[in-house]
N, C-alpha and C positions, 0 to 999 in steps of 0.2 A: 503494499499498499504507499503510497507518495506522501510524503509529508506534508502536513497541512501550512499552506503559506500563510501568511500576514504581511502587511505594510509595516514593516520593523522602523522605518526611518522616516516617516511620516502620515498621512491620511489618504485611505481610500475612497477612488473618486468611481463613483456608478454612472458607466456610458452613456446613461440616458437619464438619470435623476439626481444630478449635481443638487448639492443644497448647502447656500453658503451663510453663514451664521457667523457675525463679526462685527466687532465695535469698530469706529472711524479710528480709533488708534490702534486696533488689530488688524484692521486692511493697510495699516501703512507700513505694521511689519510684517507682513506677506501671511498671516495666519489668518487658516481657512478652516471649517471643520465639516465633512464632509460623512453623510450617513447614509445607509441604505432603510428605506421607507419602511421594513420590518423589522426595526429597532429604533423606530422613533419615539420611542418609550425614554424621556430623559430623566437624569438622574443628577439630583441640583449637592446631595450630600452622600460621602462616603456610605453611611449608614444605609441609604436610598439604595445605592449600589450591591451592597452586601444581601441585601432583602431579596432584591431580584435576580442577582446572579451569584454563580458557585464560582470564585477564582480557584484555578487549579496550579499547574506548575507552570515556572518561569521559562518562557520560550528563549527571549532577547533583552540584552541589560549593556545598554549602548548610551551614546553621548544625548541623544534626544527622549529616553526615558528607555523604563521596561514593559516589555509585554510578558503577560502573560495568558496560554489559556483558559478560558472560564464555559461555564455552560448555564444558559436562562433557565431558570428555574419554573418558568411556566410550561413550559413545554420543552425542555430541553436540547435547545436548540445550541451547536456548537460557536462560540465565537472566540475571540480575544480582547483583550482589555489594556489599554496603551496607560500608561501611570507617569504621570509629566508633574516633576515635582518644581515648583514655582519659585524655591526656595534656590534652587542648585543656579536659576536665570534671573536673579533680583535686579542685575542691574536691567534685564531686557522687560520682565514684568513688574516693575514698579507702580505704575500706572493702572495695572488693573485691577479687578475687583477683588482677583482670585484670593484667596490667603492658603490655602492647601493643594494638597496632589488636586492633579484632572483628571479623571476618571474617562477615558475615550473607549469607549464598545464597538467592535468591529466585526462582520461577518471574518468565518474563518474560511481558508480555502484549501481545495484541495493539493493544486497541481500548478504552477505555471508555464508560461506558454516555452521557456528556454528548453523545461525538462521536457516537453513534449515535441521537439524540433531533435534536440540531442539525443535524448533517450526515450523516447514514448513507452511508456507499458506495454508488456507484448498481450495482453489482451484488448489493446485498443490499436496496435500499430503506427506507422506514419503519416503526421497528418494529409488529408486529402487537397487538393488545390481548391475545392468549393469550400472549404472548413478554411483554409488559407487568407483566400476572399473574404469569408464571414469576419475572421475574428481580425483583422486589421481591418475591416469596415468600421467596426467598433469601436477601435483604437482610435480610426479617424476621428470618429463621432464625438469621442471625449476630450481631442483636442481641443477641436472645432467650439466645443462649449466652454473650454479654458479660455481660450485665446477669443470669443466672443466676452466671455468676462474680465479680460485684461490681464490674465494671468499663463505666465510661459512657467513650462515641465522640466523643462533642461536636462531630464533624466530619462528621454526614454529608450527603453529597450524591452529586449524577449521578456528575461526576468520581471519586469514590471509588470508585466500583462498577467493576471491572479485566473483562475477558473475555477469556480467550484465545483463544473465536475468536468472531467477529461474529455468527454464525448460531447460536450455541448457545448460550443461556440459563441453561444447567446447567451453563455455566463460569466461572462471575461468580462475584467473590471480593471482599468488603469489603476495602481499603485503606487507607494513611493513619491510621495511630496516631499524630502527633506532638500530638494534643489529647487521647489518650485516656486516663486514670487508673484506677488502681485504689481503689473508694471503701475506704475503712478503716473497719469496726465502729462505731468511737465516734465517727465524723463525719456521714457520709452524705450532705453537701451539697457547696457549695464556691460559689464568689465569684467566681474570675474569669471576666469575659468572656472568651471566647477562640472560636478555630471558623468558618467563613464567619459573614459580618457579615448576607448575607440571610437565612440561614436560623436567625436567632437567636429564641430565645423572648420570649413578651412578660418576664419574669422577669430574662432577660438583658439586655432593651434597655433596661428601666424601671432598673437599678442596686439592687436590692432583695440585701440583705444576703446572703441564700443561694439556692443552686438544687439540687436533687435530678435522676436519671437520667431525669426526665421531662422534659427540653429532648431526648433521643432519639426522645422521644414525637414532639414538635413536629417535630425534626427531620424525620422521618418524614412526616411529613402534606405536608411541604414537599415531601419528596423527588418523594413520589406525586403530587402536583401537577404537578412540572413534570415527571416523568416521562410524564403523562398530556395535559397541553398544550404544553411547551416552553416555558413562561414562568413567572416568579417568582409566587408567589402576593400577594404585598404587596408587588411591583415592586420595583426596586433601591435600596438605603440612599442614594443620592442624590437622590432622588427626596423633596420636601418631605411628600409626605404620610404616606411610607415610616415613620415611628415611629410614628406615630398609628395607620396600618392596624395595625401590627404587636398595637401595646396593646389595640384592639380588636377585634383576628382578624377585621376587615374585607376581604375577597378575593374575587374574583367568582365566584360558583359558577356560572353562568351559563354558562360554558367547559367544566364538565365535565359528558361527553353519557351518564353511567352512574349510575346510583341505589347501586349498593354502592360504585363511589369515592366517590362524592360522601357517601355517610356513612361511610367509612371517615377520609377527611380530615378532615370534620367534626367527628367524636370527633377526633382526634388535634390539630388545631389549637383547642383550648380553652383561653381564656384562663388559665384556674385548674387550675395544674398537675395539683393532685391531684382534678380531675374528667376528664383524661383517662386510656383506660386504661390498663392494662400490658402489655407486650408479650406475655405471653400470651394476654390478650384479643383483639390483636388479631392474631394467630397463626390464629386460630378464628374470624376475620370471614368473612361471607358473601363479601365480594368472592373469597374464595381458594378457594371451591367453586364458581362459576360457570362456567358453559361459556362461553367466548368465541369456539370454532372452529367 
């Protein structure tokens, strides 16, 4: 059985039901809480959380908090809870109304997309092209919601696509918002190089002064390439040619056996960020209307 997955350094984003809950101060800091509709039962105190959930073993202990498995008492629904201590981040949270730990309850997922691509369970076999199309569509829809809400993810990759059921691509969600930020209207760009190095866009690799939400488009191209071929488009960062490959957008196109996929990846992996399509144009690409069944 696959190890259950959680969003251990951020919050889970449901592709079709993103709910933002943040004060004006929190919005400036890039905090946004995303919940599943079936978990829409707020816990205002630790005692209330303990009354509704049974906390179990520790799954992850990191800089952003501790993650435990838990079960909802009312129906035994498997969940995880992320415990964030505000005392650890006093310099950041001093103006918030919170005094104790914050408990964020999320659904627990069976697997992630990387596992299904690299080492799929024997009982289900490799992903079919129609499944790859469906799960990438859900990823694009999630990013579209983020960009429409002035949020940049900055860490799009296979392991951040979680699935509640390995055989159902419609259970896929986008996770891990540890690198995500709300884009202030008066800023619009960032300069911090963050996220997974293998998927960095040329403007991040070259260290120019700033980059925009178009790095997410580049990362979608890398994600689709990896989903389709099982390999990185530009090799691994430790490879001596990796940096040059990224800056010149040199990648092995012959490994892509579908014209629609090749066209979409090619447009996402344009060196000039201004030439890359926005998320709305990606959503209407011919790849999503092609019948792979």
